N, C-alpha and C positions, 0 to 999 in steps of 0.2 A: 437353504435346503441342502446344499452340499455338506455343510457342517453336520446336519442331522444324519445324513446318510453315512458319512465317514465315521461318526461316533456311535452309530447304531450297533455295530458288532460289540463295542465295549459295553454299551448299556445292556445289551442282551446277555453278555457274558456275566455281568454283575447280577442280573435277575434270574439267570438260569437255575441256580440251586433252589431258589424259592419256587420257581415255576415247576421244577421237577417234583418238589414236595406236593404242590397243589394238584398236579396231574401225574400222580404216582404210577398209573398204569400205562402212561404214554412214554414211548422211547424218547430220551432227551434229544435225539437227532432230529425228530420232527419239530421239536420246539426251537432248535437252533437253525433249521432250514430257512425261516423267513429272512435271516440276515443276508446270506449270499443271494437269495432271490431278489431282495430289494436292491442290492448293489447291481445285479444284472439288469433289472428292468430300468432303474434310474439312469444308469450310464448308457444303456442302449438308446434311451430317449434323447441323449445328448449327441448322438451320432450325426444327425443332419446339421446341427449348428457347428460342431467341431469340424466336420468334413468340409464345411464352407469356408474354413480358415479362421474361425472365431474361437479364441480360447476363453473358457469360462473361468473367471478369477474371483475369489473372495478373500477377505483379509479380516483378521481380528487380533487386537493386541493381546499378547500372552504375558510377557514381562517387559512392559514399556520402558522401564528404567534401564534395562540391559539391551534395548533395541531388538528384542526378540518378539516376533509376531508369528501367529499361526496363519501363514499365507498359503492358500491352496490354489492351484492352477490346473485346469483340465484342458490340456492341449492334445494333439494327436497321439504323442507317445504315452502320456499319462492315461488317456482314455483306453488305448490298446491294452495296457497292463491292467487297468481297472476292470475291463471286460473279462480278461483272463482270470483275475482274482474272483470275480463274481460268478462267471460261467462254470469254470472248473470247480469252484467252491460248491455250487449247487449239486453237481454230479457227485463230487466226493462225499458230501454230507449225506446224500441219498444212498450212496453205496455203503457208507459206514453204518447206516441204520440196520442193514441186513448183515453186515460183517461182524459187528460187535454185539455180543449177547448182553443185554442190560441186566440179566440175572447173574452174570459171571464177571463182568467188567465194570469199572468205575466210569460209566459212560458220561455222567454229568461233568466230572472233572475233565474228561477228554474234550468235550465240546466247549467247555469254558476256555481251555487252552487254545483250541482251534479258532474260536471267535476272537480271542486276543491276538492271535497271529494274523488273522484275516484283517482286522482293523489296523494293526501295525503295518502290514504290507501295503495296505491302501494308503496309509499316511506317507510311506516312503515314496510311492510313485506320484503322489499329488502335491507334496510339499514344495513350495517355492522358496522356502527359507532353509538355509543350510543347517541351522541348529535344530529346527524341527525335524528335518530329514534325519539327522543323526539320532535324535531321540527315538523316532519310530524305528530306525535301523537297528538300534540296540534292543529295542523291544521285540523285534522279530527274532533276535538271537536268544533272548530269554524264553520267549514262548516256544520256540522250536526246541530248546533244551528240555522244557517240560513235556513236549510231545514225544520227543525221541526217548525220553526216560519214562514214558507212560507205564511200561512194564518194569517198574523200578526194582522188583524183586530179582530181576535178572542182572548179573554183574555186567554182561555185555551191553545191555541197554544203558546202564549208568555210565560205563566207560565211553560208549559212543556219544552220549549226550554231553559228557564233560569235554571230550575232544572237540566236538562241534562248537561248543560255546567258547572254549579257550581260543581256538583259532579265529573264529569269526569276530569275537569281541575284541581281540587284540588288533585285528584288521580294522575294526570300527574305530578304535582309538587312534590309529594312525590316520584314518580318513578324517577324523575330527581335527587332528593337527593340521592336515592339509587344508581343511575348510578355514581354520583360523589364519593360516598363512594367506589364503585368498582374500580374507577380510582385511588383513593388513595392507594388501595391495590395492583393494578396491573401495574400502570403507563401507562395504555393504555385505549383507548376508543373502540378499535376494539373488536367486539363480538367474533370473531374467536380466537384472541389471548387470550382473557379472558378465553374461554373454554379450551384452551391449558394449561393455568395456574391453572385451577380449582383444581387439587389435592393439591396445596400448600396453598389454601385460608382458609379452615375451621378453622385453628387455629388463624386467625387474629381477633382482637377485634372488627373490623368493619364489619365482615362477616355477622353476624346475623342481625344487624341493616339494612344493605344494603338489605338483603333478605326480611325483613319485609316491608320495604318501596316499594320495587318493587312489592311485593304481593299486597299491597294496591292499586297501580296503576292498576294491572291486575284485581282485584276484582271490582273496581269501573267501569272500562270500560266494563267488561263482566257481569255487573249487578248481582253480587253475593250478597247474603244476608249478611248484612243488607243494602247494597248500591244499591239494585235493584229498589228502589222506582222511579228512573227517567224513567225507561223503559216504564211502563204503561202510564205515562203522555206523553211520546214521541209519542204515537199513535195518537196524534192530527195532526201529519204530514200527508200529502197526502199519499195515499196507495202505490204509487211507491217508496216513501222514506222508508216506513216501510218494503216493500219487499226487498229492497236493503240493507239498513243500519242495520235493526233489524233482518235479517235472515242470511245474508251471509257475511257481511263485518264488520261494526263498532263493533258490539257486539262480534265478533270473535277476535278482536284485543287483548283483554285481554287473551284469550286462546292462541293466537299466542305468546304473551310475556311469558306466563307460559311455553309453550312448548320450546321456544327458550332458556329460562334460565334454563331449566331442566338439561342440561349437566353441568352447573355450580353448581347447588344446589342439584342435585340428591344424595340420600343417607342420607340427613340431616333430622332428625326427625321433626324439626320445619317446614321445607318446605312441606314434603308430608303430615304431619298431618293437616296442615292448608288447603292445597289444597283438601284433602279428606273430612275434616270436613265441610268446607265452601261449597264444591260441593254437598255433600249429603243433608245438611240442605236446600240448595237452590233448589235441585231437589224435595224434598218432599214438601217444602213450596210452590214453584211455581206451582206444579201440583195440590195441594190441593186448592189453590186460583183460579187457572184456571177453575176448575170444578164449581165454584160458580158464575162465571161471566155471565152477561146477554148481554154485548156488545161483538160482535164477535172479534173485534180487541183487546179488553181487554183480551179476552180469549186466543188469540194467543200471546199476550204480556206476560202473565204469563206462558203460555206454553213455550215460548222462554226462559224465566228465568229458568224454570225447566230443559230444555234441555241443557242450558249452564252449569247448575250445574252438570248434568250427565257427560258432557265432561270434566269439571274441575276435577271431582272426578276421572275419568279415568286417566287424566294426573298425578294426585297425586298418584294413584296406580302404574302408570308406572315409577314413580321417587323414589320408595322405595329403589331400588338398582340401583347403577350407572352402566352405560353401559360398564365400564372397568373391572367390577368384573368377568363377565362370570358365568357359571353354571346355575342351574335351576332357582334360584331367578332372575337372570338377564333376562332370557328368559320369565319368567312370567311378569316382568316389560315391556318387549318388546311387549308382547301380549296385555297388557292393553293400551299401547301407540298406537298400531295398531288399537285397537278398537276405541280409541278416534279420530284418524285421519279419520277412515271410517265413524264414526257417524257424524263427522264434515261435511263431504261431503253429507251424507244422509240428515242431518238437513237442509243444504242449499237448497237441492232439494225439500223436502216436505214442508218446511216452506215458501219458496218462492212461491210454488204452492198455498198454502192456503191463504197467504196474498193477492195475486192477485185475487183469487177466492172471497175472502171477499170484495175486491174492486169492483168486478163485481156485487156482490149481492147489495152492497150499491149504486152503480151507477144505477142499474136497478130498485131497490125497494125504494130507498130514505131513508133506515134505516139499522142499524146494530144491532138493538135490537132483540135478539133471541126470546123475548116474543111476538113480532109482526110478526115473520116470521113463515114459515111452508108451506108445500105443493108445494115447488118450484121445486120438482123433475120433475113434469109433465110440468111445464112452462119453465124451464131452464134445459133441460136434459144434455146438453153438460157441462154446469157449474157444475151440480151435479156429472157427471162422473169424471171431473177433480178434484173436491173437494174430492171425494171418494178415488182417487188415493193418494192424499196427506195425508188424514186422516188415511187411513189404514197403510201407511208407518210410520206415526207418532205414531200410536198405537202399532206398532211392530207386525203386522200381516203378516204371510207368504203369498205370496212369494216376499214381498217388501224388499228393502234395509234396512229399519228401523228394520226389524225383525232380520237380521243378526247382525247388530251392537248391538242391545239390548241383543241378546244371548251372544255375546262376553262380554258385560258389566256384565251380570250375572256370566259368567265364571270367570272374573277377580275378582268380589266381593267374589265368593265362594273360589277362590284360596287364597285370603287374609285371609279368615277364616280358611281354611284348613292348611295353612302353617304358621299360627300365626303371622300375621302382627304386628310389634312392635308399637302399638298405646297405648295411655294412657287410652282409653276407651275400653269397651268390644268389641272385634273384631267381634262378631256375629252381631253387629249393622250394619256393612257394607252391607252384603247381605240383611238384613232385611229392612233397609231403602231404598236400591236400589229396592227391590221388591215392597214395599208400594208406592214408587214414580211412579213405572211403572203401578201399579193398577189404580191410579188416572189419569195417562196419557191415559190409555185405556178408562177410564170412560168419560173424557172430549172429547176425540176423537169421541166416540159414540154420545155424547150429541151434538157435533158440527154438525154432519151429520143429526141425527134424528130430532132435533128441527128446523133446517134450511130447510131441503129438504123433510123430511117425514111428515106424517100426512095430515090433511086437509089444503086446501088453506086458508090462513089468510084473514080475511075481514077488517083488520085494516090498510091496506096500502093506501096511497094517490093515487097511480096509479097502474094499472095492469102491473106486470112485464112481460118481454119477454126476449128471449135469446139475449145475447150480440153480438156485431159485431165480425167478425173473428179476427180483429186486437187485440181485448182484450183477445180473447180466445187462440190465438196461443202461446204466451209466457208461460202461466201457463200449457198449454197442453204439451209443450216441457219438462218443469220441472217435471210434473206428470209422463210422460213417462220415464224420467230419474230415478225417484224414483222406478219405477217398474223394469227398466232394471238393476239397481244396485242390485236388489234381484235375478233376473233371471240369470244374468251373472256377478257375483261379481268379477270374475277374470279380467274383463276389467279395473278395477281400482287398483287391487292389485299390479301388476308389474309396470305399468307406473306412478302411483300416490302415493299410500300408501307406497310402499317399499322405494322409495327415500326419502320421507318425514320422515319415521321412521328412516332411516339411519342418517338423519341430527340431530335427537334428541337423538338416542340411538346407539352409535357406534357398540356395539356388535351385533346389529340386521342386520348388512350388509349381513351376511351369512344366515340369517333366511329365511325360506320359509313360505310365507303367504298362508294359505288355508282358503278361505272364501266360505262356502257352506251353503245351506239351511238345510241340514239334517246331523246330527252327531249321530243319534241313539237316544234311549230313555235315555237321560242324565238328570241330575238334573236340568239343565237349561230349558229343554223342560217342565218338570213338573212345574217349577216356572212360565213358560209362560202360561201353562194351568190354573194355579191358578190365574194369572193376568187376563185372559179372564173371568173366572168365577166370581171372586170377583168384577172386574171392572163392569161387566154387572149388578151384583146385586146392586152395589152402584148407578148406573145410574137409576135403577128402584125405588130405595128407596129415591131418592133425595127429591121428593115432600112431602114425609112423615116425613123425618128426618130433624129437624131444624138445626142440626149440619152441614149437607151437603148442606143446602140451605141459611141460614142467616149468616150475618157477626158475627164473634166471639166477645163477649162483653169484650173487653180489655180496661183498664183504659186509656192507651195512645198508639197511633199508631206511627209507624215510620214517616208517613207523617205528623202527628200532631207534632212530635218532630222537624221535618224539618221546618214546618211553625213557630213553637215556637222560634226556634233559629233565623230564619230570622226576625221574628217580634221583638224579643228582640234586635237584632243588629240594626234594623231600629229605634226603639224607643231610644236606647242609642245614635245612630248617630244624631237623631233629637235634643235630649237634648244637646249634645255637640255642635252641629252646632248653636243652638239658642244662645249659649253664645258669639259667635263672629260674627255671621251673623246678624248684626244690620241694614243693609240696608244703611249704611253710607259709601260712597266711601272714605271719610277721614279716617275712622277706618281701612278699608281694606289696604290702602296704608301704614298706620302706622304699621300694623301687618307685612306687607311684608318687609318694610324697617327696622323695628326694628329687625326682625329675621335675615335680611342680616347683619346688624351691629353686632349682637350677634354672628352669626356663623363665620363671618370673624375674629372677635376679638378673639374668643375662639380658633379658628384654629391657628391664629398667635401666641397666647400665648403658645399653646400646642407644637408648633414646634420651640420654642426658641425665639420668638419675631420677630420683623421686623428689618432687617439690611438694612440701606440705605447708599449707597455710590454714590457720585457725580463725581467720577473720570472717565475720559474718555469722558465726555460730550463735545460736540462742543459748541463754544460760540454762544450766541443768537445774530442774526443779526438785523439790523434796521427793515428790512421787517417783520421778524418774530415778533418783538416786537409790531409793528403797528397792525399786524393781530391779535395777541393775545389780545391787548388792545381793539380792535373793537369787538372781540368775547366775552370778559368778559362784556363789556358794553351792548351788545345786550342781553346776557343772564340775566344780572342783571336787565335790563329794563322790561323783560317779566312780572314779578309779578306786576309791576306798570302800565301796559297797561290798558287804560280805555275802550277798545273795543276788541272784539274777533278778529276782522280783524287785529288790530295793534299787538295783541299777536301772531297771525299766521305769520305776516310779520317779527317780531323780531325773532321768532323761526327759520324761514327760513334763516334769516340773519346769525344766528349761524351756520347753515349747510353750507352756502356759504363761511363763513370764514374758515371752515374746508377744503373746496375745495381749497381755496388759499393756505392753509398749504400744501396740497398734491402737488400743482403745484410748490411751493418753494422746496419741498423735492424731486422733480423730480419723481413723481409717477403718470404718466398720466392715467394709468388704473384706479387707485383709484379716481383720480380727476374726470374723466369722469363719473364713476359710481356714485359718490357722488352727482354730480350736477344734474344728471337725477333723482336719487332717491329723492333728495330734491325737485325738481320741481314737480314730481308726488305726493309726500307727501303733499306739500302745496296745490295742487289741491284737493286731498282727504279731507284735513282739511277744505278747503273752502266749499266743497260740504256737509260735515257733519255739520259744525258749522252754516251753512245757516239755518238749521232747529231748532237751539237752540234759546232761548229767549235772549234778550239783556243782556250784562254783567252788574251785579250790584255789588256795593261795600258796604258791611255791616261792621259796626264797631264792631269788636269782642273784648272780654275781654282778659286780659293778660293770664288768666288761659287757654284760648282756643289757643292763639298764641304761648305760650311758648313750649308746646310739639311739635308743628310744627317746631319751630326753632331748638329744640334739635335734632329732627329726621333729619332735613335737614343738620345741621352742622355735625352730626355723619356720615351720608352717604357720604358727601363730604370728610370729613377727612379720613375715613377708606378707601374709594376707592383711594384717592390720595396716601395714605401710601402704599396700596397694589400695586399700579402701580409702585411707586418708588422702592419698594422692589423687585418686579418682574424683573425690569431692573437691579437692583444692585446685586441680589443674584442668578445668574444663576448657576445651578448645572451641567448643561450639555452644550455641544457645540451646537450652533445654527444649526438647520437643514437646514436653508436657504442655506448654502454652498453646501449641497448635491443637493438641487433642482437646484441651479445655474449651477452646473457641469453636472448633469445628465439629465436635462429636454430635451435637444436636442438629446442626444445619445439614451435615452430610449423611449422618446415619440415623437421625431421629431418636437418639438415646441420650438421657441425662446422666446415666451412670457411666462415667468415662471409662472406668476399669473394664466393665462388661463390653462396651462398644469397641475398645481396643482388642479384646479377646475374640469377638465374633465378627468384627467388621474390618477395622484397620489392619489387624494382624490375624485375620481369620485363617489364612493359609498356614501360618505357624501352628495355630491351634489344631487344625485338621491333621497336620503331620504329627503333632504331639499325641493326639488320641490314637493315631495309627500305631505309633511306637508303643504306647501303653497297651494297646490291644495285642501286639506281637509279644510284648514282655509277659502279659498275663497268660496268654496261651502257652508260652514256653514254660512258665512256672507251673501251670496246670499239668503240662506234659511230663515235667520232671517229677512232680509229686505222684502222679498216677502211673509212672513208668514201673513196670514190673520186670525184675530180673528173672532168669529162668527158674531159679529155686522158688521164687515167690509165685510165679505163674502156676507151679505145681500145687501150691497151697490154695489156689483160687477155687472157690466153691466148696472148700472143706467145711466141716462143722465149726471149727474155730473161726474161720473167716465169716461164716454166716452169723455166729454169735456176736462177733464184734460189730458187724453191720447192724444187727438188731438193737444192740445196746447203744451204739452211736446214734442211730436214727431217732431214738426215743430219749436221749439224755436231756435233762432239763434241770432248772434250778429248783431247790427245795425251799427257797426263801418265799414265804407266803406274801410278805410285803412287796417284794420285787415283782412277783407275778401279778399281784393285784394292781399295783401302780402301772405296770407295763401295759395293761389293757387300755388304760387311758392315755398314757404318755406316747405310745406308739402312734396312735391316730393324730395326736397333736403334732408330733414330729413330721409325719407324712404330709399333713395339711400344710405345715410351715414350709416343707421342702418344695411342694408344688407352688406355693406362693413365691418362694425365692426363684424358682425357675421362670415363671411367667412375669414377675415384677422386676426381674433383674435388669431389664433394658433401661429402666428409669430409677429404680431404687436399689439398695445394696442387695446383691444376690447374683443369680445366673445359673446356667446349666451345671457347671462344675460343683459349686457349693451346694446346689439343690440335690445333686446326685449323691454327694457325700452324706448329706443329711438323711436322705432316703436309706442309704446303706447302713447308717447308724441305727435307724429304726429297725431294719431287718436283722441286724446283729443282735439288738436288744430282744427281738422276738425269738430268735433262735436260742439265746441264752436263757430266757424265761420259760419257754414252752417246748424247746427242742426243735431240731432241724426238720423232723417229720412234719411238724406244724407249719413250718415255712414252706415246705414242698407242697403240702395240701392246700394251704391258703393261696400260694402263688405258684401255680404249676408252670413255671417258666424256666427254660434252659438259659442261664445267664450268659453262657458263651455265645448263643445265638443272639441274645439281646445286645451284647457288645458289638457283634458283627453287624447287626441291623443298625445300630447307632452310627457306626462308621459309614455304612451305606447311605443313611439319611444325610449325613454331613457332606459326603461326596456328591450325592445327587443334587443337593442344594447348589453346589458349585456348577455342576453340569447344566442345571436349569438356566443359570445365567448365560452360559454359552449358547444355549438354544435360542435365547432372546436376543442374541447378538451383542452381548457385552462381555468383558473379561471374566474369567473364572472367579467364582465366589464374590461377584459384585452383588450387593444387597440393595434393596429399595424399601421404602415405607410409604404409607399413606393413611388416610383417615376414613372411617366408615361409621355409619349409624347402625348399631347393633340392637336387636330387641333386648329389653330389660337393662342392658349395660349402657345404652346411649352412645354418644360419640366416643370412639376409641381409635387408638393408633394401631395399625397392623403393619408389622415389619417382617420381612423374610429372614432377618437375622435370628428371630425367635425359633424358626424351623431348624436352622443350623444349631442353635443352642439346645434344642430338643435332642438332636443327634449326639451332642456332647453329653447330655444328661443320661441318655440310654447307654452310651459307651462306658461312662464312668461307673454307673450302677452295675452294669454287667461285669466289668473288669474287677471291681472291688469285691463283689459277692463271689465271683469265680475263685479268686485267690483265697478269700477268707474261708469259704466252704471247703475248698480242696485242702487247705492246711489243717482245718479243724477236723476233717474226716480222716486224715492220714494217721496211721497207727504209730 
């Protein structure tokens, strides 16, 4: 069941475009809402089991030969994050339905990306296999890139998305390197097994490098200083994205990683020193910068950076002592980790509230500039109330949840000072920096409310604001109420959520009792809070008078400037390097490619001991083979001397047809059939393309020009010939063909070994190949249909319409061709379907059947015109190709649902009416996907090229 739930967002993302077409009048958000709702309901149902100390674990082989499995484990920490992903996901999806106008925005694309991110984030927090975790981790970076760049027509959105992906992906790569180093130490990718081996690791030479690389991944993902610069620019995303990714999910991934790896690295000075140091610096820096912002989303972005630093510092304080040590120190570490977990939940509640409230303000006023706002309390009282709930919790004001976690943060910081935390810096800085960061947090929270909703009504707005509709107000109201409830009844989260999560990180905390209350008496933490309120209020009132609190600091170089400088330098260096070989000459490019090919193969052959050629065991050359080979060589040699492009195409086709005859002589009907259809379609494409080129001209070139051509041609021919002979002569292993011949029917239920290899044994390769073909076909289509500005101006003119009218109705005047085509087309189509369905046992298959179908359609268009094709087959071939890829992928997903590896096939026998006993194989469904994809791709390219002027 867990696999179904985890992959449901991916499945719904794949089906959403189709569902949007079927339910055209329904907002795509309503169609996407079942995914987070299912996550929330299912994982909530696991609360009793996980709270009782039982982790739910499932496993499935993914790449068994590489020891890569899809291992999922739902323990306390994973369940907490899964509930955040599902719960906040429901509210954000509901909010976005009313925020995004389906008539103005590409809402289907938005929800596809959102569902991809949702599934990827769920995979991150539930994966027990490091490689699977990394795969999901990078998928969150890619999907967040697409979400941040949703408004891609804005340069700021594109730049923000690029910065986000560059920083987080580079951090992810370093994290992967750290995972590999851990594997070298433990010989396992299982997180649970690595934790079990943790006491044996500190003495290993790769332990600290692995730790540092993993920390780099966590710091970049959770926007820790100095890698925080991507988060403010990511605010160019739509507000629902900010409310989801940048409050409750993506930015928490680094915190999750740090918490998950704490049992491995706890007690190591390098680990907790870097976590505490980076966290406190980020806390103070983020809160200080947030106070100066004039854009509300920028204020919340730096606020998020600050709060992430707070949680990271708490995780560091909680990892000073390992959970296996016991005693007072261990319990203090457990208290710090409990505070981190509680504040993680509080932050999701109040920051989601505030992001949605800012979205409402922007939606109703048309601006987020705090200098243009004011007086909205009377105009938007509900939005003001909701914002006040979030801001008071963020400021740490009782009786909100943020107050409790802030008090626990102060307590952990003071404990670090009292008990002499072994840091290399003065330990008094820990509570001091924690307190100063909280001062500015209170100050910018007050500024957020007062400058936006207080004072007089601003006269600089383009329209008079009014209260938002209930659909926009409900989600932030729920989160605002949760922020209050977490303070009034903190025990609701202690036992079911915080305690199991704490036990996952800190084993000695299993027996610990968590007491979260609003009042502990007049403790030092209370006096620190009073100081925060007093000094924070003073800073707020002094901002307009103090330049230090208002204006940017005069620094010689900023981190953003450094980022732009690095990218600019790389761009300039790339341009200079590229200009050395990108001369615009196709001849130069082919010389580079072939020259490198010769050099690489020659060097490889020399490094491996040369090329050994043996002609033993070769069959004698028959007369038929000699004749075919002679004709092939003659046709190939004649191509350079052809006087017209048409003759060159015919001679090239002749070479291909000679290869067909070779396959016939060698008794390979599958290959012969495939080759003849490929050659036919290729010749058709060549004719369509070359029709647009000018007549072939022969220029007399100098010997200096022709000699390099001759050397390159001779070198490629000689090297490839030697490599081919050496590959035949020097086999180091037994041929795998014997295995396929023996096992194809027993394991895959197919007698056609070639087809069984394509759809079963090597089905994953085939699936990736059709995906690559699909991408290439769509790229070709886009290039052909691309219109330059001057061409766009001619669109819709009389000349354009005349061309389209003539093109749509162009047909052959050959009466014999048209008469025969009426019969031949149906024969070819019937034969192509036979090849498709009989290919599992007889020569054929989806690929060759699709090419045969395409040949019939090409013949139809040549004989009767493209308009006839469109009338007879009203199909968008691009959608057909996409649907084919979808069928192939869903075939693989279906095997996962049944608990077997991806793309595993099965077969059986059934008595069918009329047909009797027949074999039924799931590989045929996969082959149908291949068939649909190839037909769609081939016809898309042919029709696009043929229609081009």
